Each structure stands twice: as C-alpha cells, then as structure tokens.
C-alpha positions, -999 to +999 in steps of 0.1 A: +311-240-523+295-275-513+318-304-521+309-344-521+324-365-494+350-379-519+358-344-531+366-331-494+387-362-491+406-351-520+416-317-507+426-331-474+451-349-495+461-321-522+499-327-519+494-361-536+490-339-568+525-324-565+542-351-583+530-366-616+505-358-646+471-368-633+438-381-650+406-379-630+377-402-641+342-396-633+342-369-605+309-365-590+310-328-587+320-299-608+329-278-577+361-297-570+377-280-600+376-245-588+393-258-555+420-273-577+422-245-603+460-242-598+466-279-609+472-291-645+445-320-648+428-341-674+394-353-667+374-381-684+336-378-677+314-408-685+284-389-673+271-358-691+259-337-662+291-331-645+308-327-678+281-301-686+289-280-654+325-283-660+322-273-695+298-246-687+275-261-713+235-258-712+227-278-742+223-314-751+246-331-775+234-350-805+250-379-825+240-400-854+241-435-843+260-444-876+287-420-869+295-433-836+300-468-852+320-452-882+346-437-860+353-439-824+368-404-824+331-390-833+320-396-798+341-372-778+334-339-768+363-316-751+362-285-733+392-267-715+387-245-684+419-229-673+444-256-663+419-284-669+408-304-698+375-320-697+363-350-720+331-365-723+335-399-738+332-437-731+369-440-726+402-421-734+431-442-749+456-414-760+466-390-729+502-380-732+524-388-701+499-397-675+515-411-645+485-411-620+447-420-626+421-412-600+389-430-604+359-422-584+343-455-573+315-466-597+285-484-585+292-517-602+323-538-594+326-549-631+326-512-642+355-505-616+373-535-630+370-522-668+379-486-655+410-501-637+422-518-668+418-487-688+438-469-663+465-493-658+471-494-696+472-457-697+497-452-670+519-482-674+541-503-651+558-485-622+531-456-620+498-453-596+461-458-601+439-443-573+405-451-563+384-430-542+349-436-528+324-438-500+324-468-476+286-477-482+295-473-520+319-503-520+351-488-515+360-514-489+358-542-517+376-522-542+411-534-528+404-568-540+397-557-574+427-535-580+454-556-558+460-578-589+478-549-605+501-542-576+507-533-540+477-514-524+478-487-500+454-469-481+463-431-484+435-417-462+401-423-447+375-394-438+340-382-443+330-420-447+351-424-476+386-439-483+415-432-510+433-463-520+464-463-542+477-491-562+515-490-573+516-510-608+544-536-604+538-553-640+533-544-673+494-541-680+476-554-709+465-532-738+430-518-732+402-520-759+365-512-749+352-536-776+368-564-756+343-555-729+314-551-748+287-581-745+264-589-774+234-610-763+201-621-781+170-611-762+134-625-770+102-611-760+066-613-775+080-634-804+107-607-812+144-613-811+170-587-813+208-582-803+216-559-775+252-547-769+260-539-733+289-529-712+300-531-673+283-499-657+253-498-681+219-505-667+208-542-666+241-553-682+238-587-701+200-592-690+166-580-698+153-561-666+121-575-655+106-541-654+115-532-687+101-566-700+067-556-686+070-524-704+078-540-736+046-561-732+024-531-731+039-511-759+022-510-792+042-521-824+025-495-844+040-466-829+052-441-855+062-406-855+092-394-834+099-416-804+122-406-775+137-436-755+143-417-722+172-431-701+178-456-728+208-477-712+218-501-739+191-493-764+170-522-754+134-506-757+142-485-791+157-516-808+127-536-797+104-513-810+119-511-845+126-548-845+090-553-839+081-534-870+076-498-856+081-471-882+090-448-857+119-423-859+137-432-827+158-409-804+176-425-776+189-404-744+209-411-715+233-393-692+261-420-695+285-421-724+289-460-719+251-464-723+250-441-755+280-459-771+260-494-762+228-479-778+245-470-810+260-505-813+226-521-803+211-502-832+237-513-856+237-548-847+201-548-854+206-530-887+188-497-874+196-462-868+186-435-848+195-400-828+218-405-797+214-378-771+236-372-741+220-350-716+203-353-681+166-352-678+155-332-707+177-302-705+185-289-738+159-307-757+138-287-782+120-314-801+084-327-795+077-363-795+045-384-805+056-411-777+082-413-749+090-446-737+111-450-705+123-472-674+138-439-656+165-441-631+158-433-594+194-433-579+222-408-581+253-431-572+240-450-542+213-426-531+175-427-539+171-396-559+134-387-573+151-354-590+156-369-622+121-385-625+102-354-612+122-331-635+116-354-664+078-359-659+074-321-653+091-316-686+078-344-707+042-329-711+059-300-729+078-323-751+049-342-763+029-333-795-008-329-790-022-363-778+014-374-774+019-407-753+040-413-723+046-451-713+067-457-678+076-485-659+088-479-623+090-499-590+057-500-574+072-480-542+080-450-559+053-422-562+052-422-599+012-421-598+013-388-578+040-375-600+022-380-633-013-370-616+005-337-611+010-331-649-015-354-667-053-353-665-060-391-664-030-413-660-036-449-659-017-481-646-015-505-677-004-536-657+014-540-624+028-569-601+044-570-568+074-552-579+065-530-610+038-506-624+035-495-659+019-462-664+002-447-694-005-408-700-016-388-727-013-349-733 
C-alpha cells in the first residue's frame, strides 16, 4: 500500500486520534483510510477523485446548475465505508460533536484561510484544528494563517512534511461559504459577464491570460452540446452563452468549489447548464460537438501530465463526427505532441511567449 508523505506522517502519530471526534478535510489519497479502518472518522472531500476511490464509485456525478442554486443540500454526495463517512461537497456545516479537524494543506493560502474558518466554526472554542502538509507545499507558512485562532504547536515533522495543531482559545465566528464568494465583472471582445469565484478555484478573481487568449479564438456561433472541461469558475461556458451561443453547455471539474462557482456564475448571468463532477472523462458517456478547455497540469504542487494525457486520449472518443476541440496551454507543455497522437492535423490558432491555443477536429 503506497501512501503519500502526509499520510505516512499521520500514521506515525496515530495516537492523536485516540481522543476526540475527528473530521478530515481533503485527504490526498484513499489508501490512508484502509490503514485507519478501526477509527471512526468523518471526511470532507472537495475533490472528486479521492472521494470516488473512497466511495468505490466509477461514475461521474451530474447536477442541474439550477438545483445547486435552489438548495445547498443538493450538492452533497455521501458514502459510508466501514467506520468512515465520506462526503463530496464544497463545505460541511452540520457535523455532530466534532472536536478535531485535520486539514490537508491546500495549494492556495486563501483556500487554507477559508478552510480554517470553517473548521474553527465546526469545533468551537477549546477544541483543535490541525494542518498537515509538505514543506514545499507551504506548510512552513501555515502557522501564520492559523495562529490568529489560538496557540500553535508542531506535533511532528517527517517525510518532508509537518503537522501543526492550533488550540482554539476564543469563540470563532460563524462560517458561511457565500461570505467568501466574489462576484466580478469580466470583459472580453465586447462581452461583459459576471464570474463567481472562491479561494482555491483556478484564477480566483481574475481572468487568466491563457483563458483570455482562448476566448479570443472561440466562435460565438458554437452550437450543439459543448463541454467546458476543467471549467473552474465557469468562465468559458458562461462567456460563450453571454456571446450569443445557442449551445447546450456541460461544465466538468474535479473540484466541488469550482463546480459550486460554475453554478453560481451561470445563475448570475441568467444561464443554466449541466454540472459534472469527475476527473478526466471517467464516467462520461456523452458525445460533444465541441470541447473547450484550459486544462490543469498540476497535482498539488507537482507538474502532472497524466490529467492532460488521459483527457486528450479520451476526447476523440467523446467528440461527435467533425467535433471540435479548442485547448489553451503553456507553451512549454508537450500538447502539440499529445494532440498529434490522437488527431490527424491539429493546428496552433495563436500563441505568444507564454501560451498556445490549439485546435483539433475529429
């Protein structure tokens, strides 16, 4: 059983779980829970890939964007596995008798600050919030983020990771996700539209330069079924609809926070679409007239081409005849080669010293 460095550090300190009722947020591998099978644990997954492994699911989860707006409870998937309860959702706000929350260090400091506020509100004064992470992932700076809630101790350091514990010495403020959501007006090519975003979602509160290049090359006449892959806050799909596209849009991401933002972005612009939780295209059976994407190339802090490679390999099978793929990526990444493996004549629509916009047709 291969465990991540953070999970190995947890098992070095398994005695920490002997007291209290624990919630774990965003574990980075499912194998940890086999090692902790005797412990009663509640787990919040904001990322569908690890949730799917823990829940032993192989399907994608589909939602109508309007349902996610009408009732927060509509965006929560829960599965039980032995002593463990796993939930895929943007947040949890009703966990009974939790005394300890263990947060796996996220990539963005603002995301950690939001998770810390949620965790503190869940456990309350006199209890503990823990943060574990890799040194190169920013755990050294985490103490500055959490020390405003109470005294911080370092429990252990090993495997190039550290475990920090904050003892809450004051009553925390109530937590509401909407208080962290930003609503910004974006403008491109004479089109204005509203984008809702949260800490931890790609390109929070700004139009990413690569995405902007991609928008410049997307025809507003796109129709049929369009997939916005790795949709983030829903920037691309909402732009297309705002530009007059008659497409039926589906927005896919591994992140519950991103999908939550996408639903709100569509709602703010009087639009609707299908929201899909999965990683790569696993569990997807539909075929699309067009796929548009600014795909990720990181897993945590590591460059990871697996997502892009698997996505490109699967995309051809999910395009209708003469279906189109529009993709933007950093120039240093090997997308030209990856696309050429699957498509007969991919082309570069535009590029600068940072990004390339690619086009391919089935």
